[in-house]
C-alpha positions as CSV (number, residue, x, y, z in Angstrom):
1,X,0.0,0.0,0.0
2,X,1.2,3.5,-0.8
3,X,2.0,5.5,2.4
4,X,1.5,8.8,0.6
5,X,-1.4,8.7,-1.9
6,X,-1.8,11.5,-4.5
7,X,-5.2,13.1,-4.7
8,X,-6.2,15.4,-7.6
9,X,-9.0,18.0,-6.8
10,X,-10.6,19.7,-9.8
11,X,-12.6,22.9,-9.2
12,X,-13.6,25.4,-11.9
13,X,-15.1,28.4,-10.1
14,X,-14.9,30.4,-6.9
15,X,-17.4,28.4,-4.8
16,X,-15.7,25.1,-5.8
17,X,-12.3,26.6,-4.9
18,X,-13.6,27.4,-1.4
19,X,-15.1,23.9,-1.0
20,X,-11.9,22.4,-2.4
21,X,-9.8,24.3,0.1
22,X,-12.0,23.0,3.0
23,X,-11.7,19.5,1.7
24,X,-7.9,19.8,1.3
25,X,-7.6,20.7,4.9
26,X,-9.8,17.8,6.0
27,X,-7.8,15.4,3.8
28,X,-4.5,16.4,5.3
29,X,-6.0,15.8,8.8
30,X,-7.4,12.4,7.8
31,X,-4.4,11.3,5.6
32,X,-1.2,12.8,6.9
33,X,1.4,12.9,4.1
34,X,-1.2,13.0,1.3
35,X,-0.1,14.9,-1.8
36,X,-2.7,17.2,-3.1
37,X,-2.7,18.6,-6.6
38,X,-5.4,20.1,-8.8
39,X,-7.2,22.9,-10.6
40,X,-8.6,25.8,-8.5
41,X,-8.0,29.2,-7.1
42,X,-6.3,31.1,-4.3
43,X,-8.2,29.3,-1.5
44,X,-7.0,25.8,-2.6
45,X,-3.5,27.1,-3.1
46,X,-3.6,28.5,0.4
47,X,-4.3,25.0,1.7
48,X,-1.2,23.6,-0.1
49,X,-2.8,22.2,-3.3
50,X,-0.3,22.2,-6.1
51,X,-2.3,24.0,-8.8
52,X,-1.9,22.9,-12.4
53,X,-4.1,25.8,-13.5
54,X,-6.0,28.6,-11.9
55,X,-9.6,29.8,-12.2
56,X,-8.8,32.3,-14.9
57,X,-8.6,29.4,-17.3
58,X,-11.7,27.7,-16.1
59,X,-14.4,30.1,-15.0
60,X,-16.2,30.3,-18.3
61,X,-20.0,30.8,-18.3
62,X,-22.5,29.6,-20.8
63,X,-22.7,27.7,-24.1
64,X,-21.6,30.7,-26.3
65,X,-18.7,31.6,-24.1
66,X,-17.5,28.0,-23.9
67,X,-17.3,27.8,-27.7
68,X,-15.1,30.9,-27.7
69,X,-12.8,29.4,-25.1
70,X,-12.8,25.8,-26.4
71,X,-9.3,25.7,-27.7
72,X,-7.8,26.6,-24.3
73,X,-10.2,24.3,-22.4
74,X,-9.2,21.4,-24.7
75,X,-5.5,22.2,-24.2
76,X,-6.1,22.2,-20.4
77,X,-7.9,18.9,-20.6
78,X,-4.9,17.4,-22.3
79,X,-2.6,18.8,-19.6
80,X,-4.7,17.4,-16.8
81,X,-4.8,13.9,-18.4
82,X,-1.1,14.0,-18.9
83,X,-0.6,14.9,-15.2
84,X,-2.9,12.2,-14.0
85,X,-0.9,9.6,-16.0
86,X,2.6,11.0,-15.2
87,X,2.1,11.6,-11.5
88,X,0.4,8.4,-10.6
89,X,-2.7,10.0,-9.2
90,X,-4.6,7.6,-6.9
91,X,-7.9,9.5,-6.5
92,X,-9.7,12.1,-8.6
93,X,-12.1,14.4,-6.8
94,X,-14.1,16.5,-9.3
95,X,-15.9,19.4,-7.6
96,X,-19.1,20.4,-9.5
97,X,-18.2,22.1,-12.8
98,X,-19.7,19.3,-14.9
99,X,-18.8,20.6,-18.4
100,X,-15.1,20.0,-17.7
101,X,-15.2,17.6,-14.8
102,X,-17.7,15.0,-15.9
103,X,-15.7,14.1,-19.1
104,X,-12.5,14.1,-16.9
105,X,-14.2,11.7,-14.5
106,X,-15.2,9.4,-17.4
107,X,-11.7,9.4,-18.8
108,X,-10.2,8.6,-15.3
109,X,-12.7,5.9,-14.6
110,X,-11.9,4.2,-18.0
111,X,-8.2,4.1,-16.9
112,X,-8.9,2.6,-13.5
113,X,-8.5,5.7,-11.4
114,X,-10.8,6.0,-8.3
115,X,-13.3,8.8,-8.7
116,X,-15.2,10.6,-5.9
117,X,-17.5,13.3,-7.3
118,X,-18.1,16.0,-4.7
119,X,-21.0,18.4,-5.2
120,X,-22.8,16.5,-7.9
121,X,-23.7,18.2,-11.2
122,X,-27.2,19.5,-11.2
123,X,-28.5,16.7,-13.3
124,X,-32.0,17.1,-11.8
125,X,-32.2,20.5,-13.5
126,X,-31.2,19.5,-17.0
127,X,-29.2,16.9,-18.8
128,X,-30.7,14.1,-16.7
129,X,-28.8,11.7,-19.0
130,X,-25.8,12.8,-17.1
131,X,-27.1,11.1,-14.0
132,X,-26.6,7.7,-15.6
133,X,-23.2,8.7,-16.7
134,X,-22.3,9.9,-13.2
135,X,-23.5,6.6,-11.7
136,X,-21.3,4.7,-14.2
137,X,-18.0,6.7,-13.8
138,X,-18.0,7.7,-10.1
139,X,-17.1,5.2,-7.3
140,X,-18.8,7.6,-4.8
141,X,-20.9,10.7,-5.1
142,X,-21.1,13.1,-2.2
143,X,-24.1,15.4,-2.6
144,X,-24.8,18.7,-0.7
145,X,-28.5,19.2,-1.4
146,X,-30.9,17.0,0.5
147,X,-33.0,15.8,-2.4
148,X,-30.0,14.8,-4.6
149,X,-29.2,11.5,-2.7
150,X,-32.5,9.7,-3.6
151,X,-32.5,11.2,-7.1
152,X,-29.1,9.9,-8.0
153,X,-29.6,6.6,-6.3
154,X,-32.5,6.1,-8.6
155,X,-30.0,6.1,-11.4
156,X,-27.7,3.6,-9.7
157,X,-25.2,6.1,-8.3
158,X,-23.5,5.4,-4.9
159,X,-24.7,8.7,-3.5
160,X,-24.7,10.0,0.0
161,X,-25.8,13.4,1.5
162,X,-23.0,14.9,3.5
163,X,-24.6,18.3,4.4
164,X,-23.7,21.6,2.8
165,X,-20.2,22.9,3.2
166,X,-21.4,26.4,3.6
167,X,-22.6,25.5,7.1
168,X,-19.0,25.4,8.2
169,X,-18.4,28.9,6.9
170,X,-21.5,30.4,8.4
171,X,-21.1,33.1,11.1
172,X,-20.4,31.8,14.6
173,X,-23.6,33.1,16.0
174,X,-26.8,31.3,15.0
175,X,-28.2,32.8,11.8
176,X,-31.8,32.5,12.9
177,X,-33.1,35.7,14.3
178,X,-30.4,37.8,12.5
179,X,-30.9,39.7,9.3
180,X,-30.9,43.2,10.6
181,X,-27.8,43.7,8.5
182,X,-25.7,45.9,10.8
183,X,-25.9,47.6,14.2
184,X,-29.1,49.3,15.2
185,X,-27.4,52.7,15.0
186,X,-26.4,52.4,11.4
187,X,-28.6,52.6,8.3
188,X,-29.6,49.7,6.1
189,X,-27.1,48.2,3.6
190,X,-27.9,46.6,0.3
191,X,-25.4,44.0,-0.8
192,X,-24.8,43.5,-4.5
193,X,-23.5,40.0,-5.5
194,X,-22.8,40.1,-9.3
195,X,-20.9,36.7,-9.4
196,X,-17.5,35.1,-9.4
197,X,-17.0,35.0,-13.2
198,X,-15.9,37.9,-15.4
199,X,-18.9,37.5,-17.8
200,X,-21.3,37.5,-14.8
201,X,-19.9,40.7,-13.4
202,X,-19.9,42.5,-16.7
203,X,-23.6,41.6,-17.3
204,X,-25.0,41.8,-13.8
205,X,-23.1,44.6,-12.0
206,X,-24.2,47.6,-14.0
207,X,-27.9,46.6,-13.6
208,X,-27.5,45.8,-9.9
209,X,-25.8,49.1,-9.3
210,X,-28.5,51.1,-11.1
211,X,-31.2,49.4,-9.0
212,X,-29.2,50.1,-5.8
213,X,-28.8,53.8,-6.7
214,X,-32.6,54.1,-7.4
215,X,-33.2,52.7,-4.0
216,X,-30.7,55.1,-2.4
217,X,-32.8,58.1,-3.7
218,X,-35.9,56.9,-1.9
219,X,-34.4,55.2,1.2
220,X,-32.7,57.6,3.7
221,X,-29.3,56.3,4.9
222,X,-29.2,53.3,2.5
223,X,-25.6,52.4,1.6
224,X,-24.4,49.9,-1.0
225,X,-21.6,47.3,-1.0
226,X,-20.4,45.2,-3.9
227,X,-19.1,41.6,-3.3
228,X,-15.9,40.8,-5.2
229,X,-14.5,37.3,-5.4
230,X,-10.7,37.2,-4.5
231,X,-9.9,35.7,-7.9
232,X,-11.4,38.5,-9.9
233,X,-9.3,41.6,-10.8
234,X,-10.1,44.9,-9.2
235,X,-10.3,46.5,-12.6
236,X,-13.7,44.8,-13.2
237,X,-15.1,47.0,-10.4
238,X,-13.5,50.3,-11.4
239,X,-16.8,51.9,-12.3
240,X,-18.7,51.5,-9.1
241,X,-17.8,55.0,-7.9
242,X,-17.8,55.5,-4.1
243,X,-19.5,52.2,-3.4
244,X,-17.4,49.8,-1.2
245,X,-16.1,46.7,-2.9
246,X,-15.5,43.9,-0.2
247,X,-15.1,40.2,0.3
248,X,-18.4,38.4,-0.3
249,X,-18.4,37.0,3.3
250,X,-18.1,40.6,4.7
251,X,-20.9,41.9,2.5
252,X,-23.2,39.0,3.4
253,X,-22.6,39.6,7.2
254,X,-23.4,43.3,6.9
255,X,-26.3,43.2,4.5
256,X,-29.9,44.1,5.4
257,X,-31.0,42.8,2.0
258,X,-29.3,41.7,-1.2
259,X,-29.5,41.7,-5.0
260,X,-27.7,38.6,-6.2
261,X,-27.0,36.3,-9.1
262,X,-28.2,32.7,-8.8
263,X,-26.0,29.9,-7.5
264,X,-24.3,29.0,-4.2
265,X,-24.3,32.6,-3.0
266,X,-28.0,32.4,-2.5
267,X,-27.5,29.6,0.1
268,X,-24.7,31.7,1.8
269,X,-27.1,34.6,2.1
270,X,-29.8,32.2,3.5
271,X,-27.4,31.1,6.2
272,X,-26.7,34.7,7.0
273,X,-30.5,35.3,7.1
274,X,-30.4,38.0,4.4
275,X,-33.6,38.5,2.3
276,X,-32.7,38.7,-1.4
277,X,-33.8,39.1,-4.9
278,X,-32.2,36.9,-7.6
279,X,-31.3,38.4,-10.9
280,X,-29.6,36.6,-13.8
281,X,-28.8,37.3,-17.4
282,X,-26.7,35.3,-19.9
283,X,-25.8,35.5,-23.6
284,X,-29.1,35.3,-25.6
285,X,-27.9,32.2,-27.4
286,X,-27.0,30.5,-24.1
287,X,-30.5,31.4,-22.8
288,X,-32.3,30.0,-25.9
289,X,-30.3,26.8,-25.6
290,X,-30.9,26.5,-21.8
291,X,-34.7,27.0,-22.2
292,X,-35.0,23.9,-24.2
293,X,-33.2,21.8,-21.5
294,X,-34.0,23.2,-18.1
295,X,-36.6,21.1,-16.2
296,X,-37.0,23.0,-12.9
297,X,-39.4,25.8,-12.1
298,X,-36.8,28.0,-10.4
299,X,-33.1,28.9,-10.8
300,X,-32.3,30.1,-7.3
301,X,-31.0,27.3,-5.1
302,X,-32.8,28.6,-2.1
303,X,-36.1,28.2,-4.0
304,X,-35.1,24.7,-5.2
305,X,-34.2,23.6,-1.7
306,X,-37.4,25.0,-0.3
307,X,-39.5,23.5,-3.0
308,X,-41.3,26.8,-3.7
309,X,-40.5,30.4,-4.5
310,X,-39.4,32.1,-1.3
311,X,-37.3,34.8,-3.0
312,X,-38.2,36.7,-6.2
313,X,-36.4,35.8,-9.4
314,X,-35.9,38.2,-12.3
315,X,-34.3,36.4,-15.2
316,X,-33.0,37.5,-18.6
317,X,-35.3,40.2,-20.1
318,X,-37.1,40.7,-16.7
319,X,-33.8,41.6,-15.1
320,X,-34.1,45.3,-15.3
321,X,-33.1,47.9,-12.7
322,X,-36.7,48.9,-12.3
323,X,-37.8,45.3,-11.7
324,X,-35.1,44.7,-9.2
325,X,-35.8,47.9,-7.4
326,X,-39.5,47.0,-7.1
327,X,-38.7,43.5,-5.8
328,X,-36.1,44.5,-3.2
329,X,-37.8,47.6,-1.9
330,X,-40.1,45.8,0.6
331,X,-37.2,43.6,1.7
332,X,-35.4,46.7,3.1
333,X,-38.5,47.5,5.3
334,X,-38.0,45.7,8.7
335,X,-41.8,45.6,9.2
336,X,-43.0,44.5,5.8
337,X,-44.9,41.2,5.3
338,X,-42.6,40.5,2.3
339,X,-39.5,40.6,4.4
340,X,-41.0,38.4,7.2
341,X,-42.2,35.9,4.6
342,X,-38.8,35.6,3.0
343,X,-37.0,35.2,6.3
344,X,-39.4,32.4,7.3
345,X,-38.6,30.7,4.0
346,X,-34.9,31.1,4.6
347,X,-35.2,29.5,8.0
348,X,-36.8,26.5,6.3
349,X,-33.9,26.3,3.9
350,X,-31.4,26.4,6.7
351,X,-33.1,23.5,8.4
352,X,-32.9,21.4,5.3
353,X,-29.1,21.8,4.7
354,X,-27.9,19.2,7.1
355,X,-25.2,19.5,9.8
356,X,-21.8,21.0,9.9
357,X,-18.7,18.9,8.9
358,X,-19.3,18.2,5.2
359,X,-15.6,18.3,4.3
360,X,-14.7,15.9,7.1
361,X,-17.3,13.4,5.9
362,X,-16.1,13.7,2.4
363,X,-12.5,13.1,3.6
364,X,-13.7,9.9,5.4
365,X,-15.3,8.7,2.1
366,X,-12.1,9.4,0.3
367,X,-10.0,7.6,2.8
368,X,-12.3,4.6,2.7
369,X,-12.2,4.5,-1.1
370,X,-8.4,4.7,-1.1
371,X,-8.2,1.9,1.5
372,X,-10.4,-0.3,-0.6
373,X,-8.1,0.4,-3.5
374,X,-5.1,-0.4,-1.4
375,X,-3.7,3.1,-1.7
376,X,-3.9,4.4,1.8
């Protein structure tokens, strides 16, 4: 048996980088001496993961954008495959990002590598055919949304719900009962969360800012703060004027309400008890393509976890500054029925997300898989 197994973690966006960093820490605690390599960002690098490439080569959004970046993505795929062969990797852990990671998992499985897929592709939303493929190529699938385990097991996957990793990054104080957004002596703050990819920020931020400035005119003392992922350049946010640009965790902790893109950030805001409006816009070609495939009634994860619409969604042509302003206005009012209703819904979401310790449970699954393979 190998005393020092090599594990390759593959993350393609900021949320995956954070989850990969937490998993890297847990793997080192569970498997002293393990060598960690992979694809990711600054968080994974900070936990000692040897990065073959950073998020700047991976964080590509949408069908049309992928087509433009296809040559570099294909070159990177070739580099990763070469690394897996050359370095004798014992276990591949793809983290979400199915467009790149699912083909990589298929390739690795075909060559006898152990595969543990962490944060399963959202096959229940579209491309359900991927569920069968995932069941075929992954030795284990660790899922973070409560309804995914039964869904994937129905396709034959060895799936287990490990709880959501965001629970381990939630504020130390219990989220329930918060949501005031700052101290009682300061005014309200509207957090703007335009995304962790360049294309998202370019599309979402100007509209989010315009909505926020409309609200400032009518709301005494309202301030704005923009969330910026650590792996995005400051130049993307150069046009925000006097608005503060801060780490997403800081903005979430301070916000009274939020305008946000869809994705994992909606769960982070739910854990911080921040009422939100979700806005999203993609390339028109990407949207037309997605409309033919998407099978779920909502795009916001908080709405999907709750099983109903608890936060407003304004998508594509409906994502205008006026529409966002109208939707978020009552969420800034501490006495409004709309704000109370959203917060009740967010409490339900928090209750459904499991218990803390997701990364540790995934590390245990990884150790067990390596032991069965005689590699730990």
